[in-house]
C-alpha positions as CSV (number, residue, x, y, z in Angstrom):
1,M,0.0,0.0,0.0
2,I,1.1,3.6,-0.7
3,E,-0.1,6.3,1.7
4,V,-0.2,9.9,0.4
5,I,1.3,12.0,3.2
6,D,1.5,15.2,1.0
7,P,-0.1,15.2,-2.5
8,G,2.2,17.8,-3.9
9,F,1.0,20.4,-6.4
10,Y,-1.0,18.2,-8.9
11,T,-0.4,14.5,-8.6
12,S,-2.7,12.1,-10.5
13,V,-2.9,8.5,-11.6
14,Q,-2.5,7.9,-15.4
15,D,-2.2,5.1,-17.9
16,R,-2.0,5.3,-21.7
17,G,-5.4,6.8,-21.9
18,R,-9.1,6.3,-22.6
19,M,-9.4,5.3,-26.2
20,G,-12.5,5.2,-28.4
21,Y,-14.7,7.7,-26.7
22,R,-13.8,11.0,-28.3
23,H,-17.0,10.9,-30.4
24,L,-18.9,11.2,-27.1
25,G,-16.9,14.3,-26.1
26,I,-14.6,12.4,-23.7
27,P,-10.8,13.2,-24.0
28,I,-8.1,10.6,-24.2
29,S,-6.4,11.6,-20.9
30,G,-3.4,9.5,-19.9
31,A,0.2,10.4,-19.3
32,M,1.2,13.8,-20.8
33,D,4.8,12.7,-21.4
34,R,4.6,9.4,-23.4
35,K,8.4,9.1,-23.6
36,A,8.7,9.1,-19.8
37,F,5.7,6.7,-19.6
38,D,7.2,4.2,-22.0
39,L,10.7,4.5,-20.4
40,A,9.3,3.7,-16.9
41,H,7.8,0.5,-18.2
42,S,10.9,-0.5,-20.1
43,L,13.2,0.0,-17.1
44,L,11.0,-2.3,-15.0
45,G,10.6,-4.8,-17.8
46,I,6.9,-4.3,-18.0
47,K,5.4,-5.0,-21.5
48,T,1.8,-4.0,-21.0
49,D,0.5,-0.5,-20.4
50,T,-0.2,-0.1,-16.7
51,T,-1.0,2.6,-14.3
52,L,1.6,5.0,-12.8
53,I,1.7,8.3,-10.8
54,E,2.2,11.6,-12.7
55,C,3.6,14.5,-10.6
56,T,3.6,18.1,-11.6
57,L,6.0,20.9,-10.6
58,V,6.1,19.8,-6.9
59,G,5.8,16.1,-6.2
60,P,4.2,14.2,-3.4
61,I,5.5,12.6,-0.2
62,L,4.6,8.9,-0.1
63,R,4.9,6.2,2.6
64,F,5.2,2.6,1.4
65,H,3.6,0.0,3.7
66,E,5.0,-2.9,1.7
67,S,8.2,-3.6,-0.2
68,C,8.4,-3.0,-3.9
69,S,10.7,-1.7,-6.6
70,L,10.1,1.5,-8.5
71,V,11.6,3.8,-11.0
72,I,11.3,7.6,-11.6
73,T,11.3,9.1,-15.1
74,G,10.5,12.4,-16.8
75,A,11.3,15.7,-15.2
76,Q,14.2,15.8,-12.7
77,M,12.7,16.6,-9.2
78,E,14.5,16.9,-5.9
79,T,13.9,13.3,-4.9
80,F,14.7,11.5,-1.6
81,L,14.2,8.0,-0.2
82,N,14.3,8.3,3.6
83,D,16.0,11.7,3.1
84,I,18.8,10.2,0.9
85,P,18.9,11.6,-2.6
86,I,18.0,9.3,-5.5
87,T,18.2,9.8,-9.2
88,N,15.9,9.3,-12.2
89,N,16.0,6.2,-14.5
90,E,17.4,3.8,-11.9
91,V,15.4,1.0,-10.4
92,V,15.2,1.4,-6.6
93,A,14.1,-1.2,-4.0
94,L,11.9,0.0,-1.2
95,N,11.0,-1.7,2.1
96,S,7.9,-1.4,4.3
97,G,7.9,2.0,6.0
98,D,10.1,3.8,3.5
99,I,9.2,7.3,2.6
100,L,9.6,8.7,-0.9
101,K,9.8,12.5,-1.2
102,L,9.5,14.3,-4.6
103,R,9.9,18.0,-4.2
104,Q,10.6,20.9,-6.6
105,A,11.1,20.1,-10.3
106,L,14.5,21.1,-11.5
107,N,14.3,20.3,-15.2
108,G,10.9,19.9,-16.8
109,I,7.7,19.9,-14.8
110,R,6.2,16.3,-15.0
111,T,7.7,13.3,-13.2
112,Y,6.5,9.7,-13.2
113,V,6.6,7.1,-10.5
114,K,6.1,3.5,-11.6
115,I,6.2,0.5,-9.2
116,N,6.7,-3.1,-10.3
117,H,3.1,-4.0,-9.3
118,S,-0.3,-3.2,-10.8
119,L,-2.1,-0.5,-8.8
120,I,-5.7,-1.3,-8.0
121,I,-7.5,1.6,-9.6
122,P,-11.1,1.2,-11.1
123,K,-11.1,1.2,-14.9
124,I,-13.8,3.6,-16.2
125,L,-14.4,3.3,-20.0
126,G,-11.3,1.2,-20.3
127,S,-8.8,3.4,-18.4
128,T,-7.6,4.2,-14.9
129,S,-6.6,7.7,-15.9
130,F,-7.9,10.4,-13.6
131,Y,-10.3,12.9,-15.4
132,Q,-13.1,14.6,-13.6
133,P,-16.1,14.2,-14.0
134,I,-15.5,10.8,-15.6
135,T,-13.6,9.8,-12.4
136,S,-14.5,11.0,-8.9
137,E,-11.1,12.7,-8.4
138,A,-8.9,14.8,-10.6
139,F,-5.8,14.4,-8.5
140,L,-4.6,12.6,-5.3
141,K,-5.4,14.1,-2.0
142,K,-3.8,13.8,1.5
143,E,-4.3,10.5,3.3
144,T,-5.4,8.8,0.1
145,N,-4.3,5.1,0.1
146,L,-3.2,3.3,-3.1
147,F,-3.2,-0.5,-3.1
148,W,-1.6,-2.9,-5.6
149,L,-2.1,-6.5,-6.6
150,K,-0.1,-9.0,-4.6
151,S,2.5,-10.7,-6.7
152,K,5.3,-13.2,-5.8
153,T,7.5,-11.8,-8.6
154,S,9.9,-9.0,-8.0
155,F,12.2,-7.0,-10.2
156,Q,15.3,-8.9,-11.1
157,T,18.5,-7.1,-11.9
158,K,19.5,-7.7,-15.5
159,N,23.0,-7.6,-17.1
160,S,21.6,-5.7,-20.1
161,R,21.0,-2.0,-19.7
162,I,18.5,0.3,-21.5
163,R,20.1,3.4,-23.1
164,V,18.3,6.3,-21.6
165,K,17.9,9.5,-23.7
166,D,16.2,12.3,-21.8
167,D,17.8,15.3,-23.6
168,Y,14.3,16.1,-24.9
169,L,13.7,17.7,-21.5
170,F,16.1,20.5,-22.6
171,S,14.7,20.9,-26.1
172,D,12.5,23.8,-27.1
173,E,11.9,22.8,-30.7
174,L,8.6,21.1,-31.6
175,E,8.3,19.1,-34.8
176,V,5.0,19.7,-36.4
177,E,3.0,18.8,-39.5
178,K,0.7,21.0,-41.5
179,G,-2.8,21.2,-40.0
180,P,-6.0,20.7,-42.0
181,E,-6.5,24.5,-42.3
182,Y,-2.8,25.4,-42.8
183,E,-3.3,26.6,-46.3
184,L,-6.0,29.1,-45.3
185,F,-3.3,31.3,-43.8
186,E,-1.1,33.9,-45.6
187,D,2.3,32.8,-46.7
188,S,4.0,35.5,-44.5
189,L,2.3,34.2,-41.4
190,K,3.1,30.6,-42.1
191,K,6.8,31.4,-42.6
192,S,6.9,33.5,-39.4
193,L,5.4,30.6,-37.4
194,I,8.4,28.4,-38.3
195,V,11.2,30.9,-37.8
196,A,10.2,32.6,-34.5
197,K,10.2,31.6,-30.8
198,F,7.0,32.0,-28.8
199,K,6.3,32.3,-25.1
200,I,4.0,30.0,-23.2
201,I,1.3,32.0,-21.4
202,S,-0.3,29.2,-19.4
203,Q,-0.4,25.4,-19.3
204,N,-2.3,22.5,-17.7
205,R,-3.4,19.0,-18.7
206,M,-6.1,20.5,-20.9
207,G,-3.7,22.4,-23.1
208,Y,-1.2,25.2,-23.7
209,R,-1.7,28.9,-24.6
210,I,1.1,30.4,-26.7
211,K,1.5,34.1,-27.3
212,T,2.4,35.3,-30.8
213,P,2.6,38.8,-32.2
214,F,0.5,37.9,-35.3
215,K,-3.0,38.8,-36.1
216,S,-5.1,36.5,-38.2
217,K,-8.2,37.3,-40.3
218,P,-11.2,35.4,-38.9
219,K,-11.6,32.1,-40.9
220,S,-15.1,30.8,-41.3
221,I,-15.0,27.1,-40.5
222,L,-17.3,24.6,-38.8
223,S,-16.4,23.2,-35.4
224,C,-14.1,20.3,-36.1
225,A,-12.2,17.5,-34.4
226,V,-9.2,18.3,-32.2
227,Q,-6.7,15.8,-30.8
228,P,-3.8,16.1,-28.4
229,G,-1.1,18.3,-30.1
230,T,-3.5,20.1,-32.4
231,V,-2.5,23.8,-32.7
232,Q,-5.3,26.2,-33.3
233,M,-4.9,29.9,-34.1
234,T,-7.3,32.5,-32.7
235,P,-7.9,35.8,-34.6
236,S,-5.9,37.6,-31.9
237,G,-2.9,35.4,-32.8
238,T,-2.9,33.3,-29.6
239,L,-2.1,29.6,-30.3
240,L,-4.1,26.9,-28.4
241,I,-2.4,23.5,-28.2
242,A,-4.7,20.7,-27.0
243,G,-3.4,18.5,-24.1
244,M,-4.3,15.0,-23.1
245,D,-7.4,16.3,-21.2
246,G,-8.2,18.8,-23.9
247,Q,-11.5,19.3,-25.7
248,V,-12.2,17.0,-28.6
249,S,-13.5,19.7,-31.0
250,G,-12.9,23.4,-31.6
251,G,-13.9,26.3,-33.8
252,Y,-10.5,27.8,-34.6
253,P,-8.5,26.8,-37.6
254,R,-6.1,24.0,-37.0
255,V,-2.9,25.4,-38.4
256,L,-0.4,22.8,-37.2
257,Q,-0.3,19.3,-35.6
258,L,2.5,18.3,-33.2
259,C,4.3,15.1,-34.0
260,E,4.4,12.4,-31.3
261,D,7.8,13.3,-29.8
262,A,6.9,17.0,-29.7
263,L,4.0,16.2,-27.4
264,S,6.5,14.9,-24.8
265,I,8.8,18.0,-25.2
266,L,5.8,20.3,-24.7
267,A,4.5,18.3,-21.7
268,Q,7.7,19.3,-19.9
269,K,7.4,23.1,-20.5
270,K,5.9,25.6,-18.0
271,A,4.5,29.1,-18.3
272,G,7.2,31.5,-19.3
273,D,9.2,29.0,-21.3
274,K,9.7,29.6,-25.0
275,I,9.2,27.1,-27.8
276,S,9.6,27.0,-31.6
277,F,8.2,24.9,-34.4
278,K,10.0,22.8,-37.0
279,L,7.9,21.9,-40.0
280,H,7.9,18.2,-40.9
281,D,6.7,18.6,-44.5
282,K,4.8,15.4,-45.0
283,P,1.0,14.7,-45.1
284,L,-0.7,14.1,-41.8
285,Q,-0.8,10.4,-40.9
286,K,-3.5,10.6,-38.3
287,E,-7.1,11.4,-38.9
288,L,-8.2,14.5,-37.1
C-alpha cells in the first residue's frame, strides 16, 4: 500500500489513456509525457500499459507500507528516499515503512513514479486515468491510500541496460505537420510561425496557450475534431495547443499538428518557457 502524506501540487494517476470515446466528447487523458511513460515500463521490464503516478511541478510525499521496486522518469525533481537523494531512471528497492519525497522540479515539470506491481484503480471506460467528472477525483489528496495487486514476482536485476535518452527535457523545438486549415493562412504568417520563438502563457493538462505577435483574419470554419497536439490559431494570434485532457472539438483553424515526440517535449514546459516549431513537411498520418 502507498499512503499519500502530502499530495504535492498536482499528482494524478494515469495510464496510456481512454481510447475510443472522443465521439462522445470524452478526451483521451493518460500520461502527458509518453516518452517518460514508456521508459518507466521499459526500465522495469513491463510490457503492457499499466498505471503510474504523474507528478507536476512539486511532487508528493509517499509512505510505502509494503516492499516493492520503483523507477522515476521524466522531469528531474528533488527526490529523496528516507532523506537520501536518489536519481531518475534507476530501479530502486523499497522496504515497508520507507518514505519517498518528490519536491521541486529542476528540469521539466512532469515526473512519473512507476512501481513493479499493478495499482488497483477502477477502470472507467477502459482506463484508470484520472479525469473529472469521468472519475471521482482529478488528483490525489492527502491521506489517500493506493493499493496494488499482490505478486510473488519481484524486479530482477539484468545484465543488459537500457540506453536512456532524456535530452528532450532541454529541447524547445517542436516538430509539427501542417494542420488541415494550414493553407488558409497567408504565406508570410506561415513562414513566421516556423522561424520565430514564442512564449507559453499558461499550461495545464487541458492544453497550452502560446503568445504570438501575429493577427489572423477570422476564418469561417465549422467546429471540427481536435486531438492532443492540435495547434489552433485564434484571430488575436494566440495559439491553443490541446493537451491529453483537452477538448475534442474546436472552432478555430487547425494550423499545425504536433508530432508524437513533440508532445513529450511540450509536456515538460511551464508558463514563461519559449518554444519554436519545425515543420515536418509530410502529409498528416493521423485522422483529425
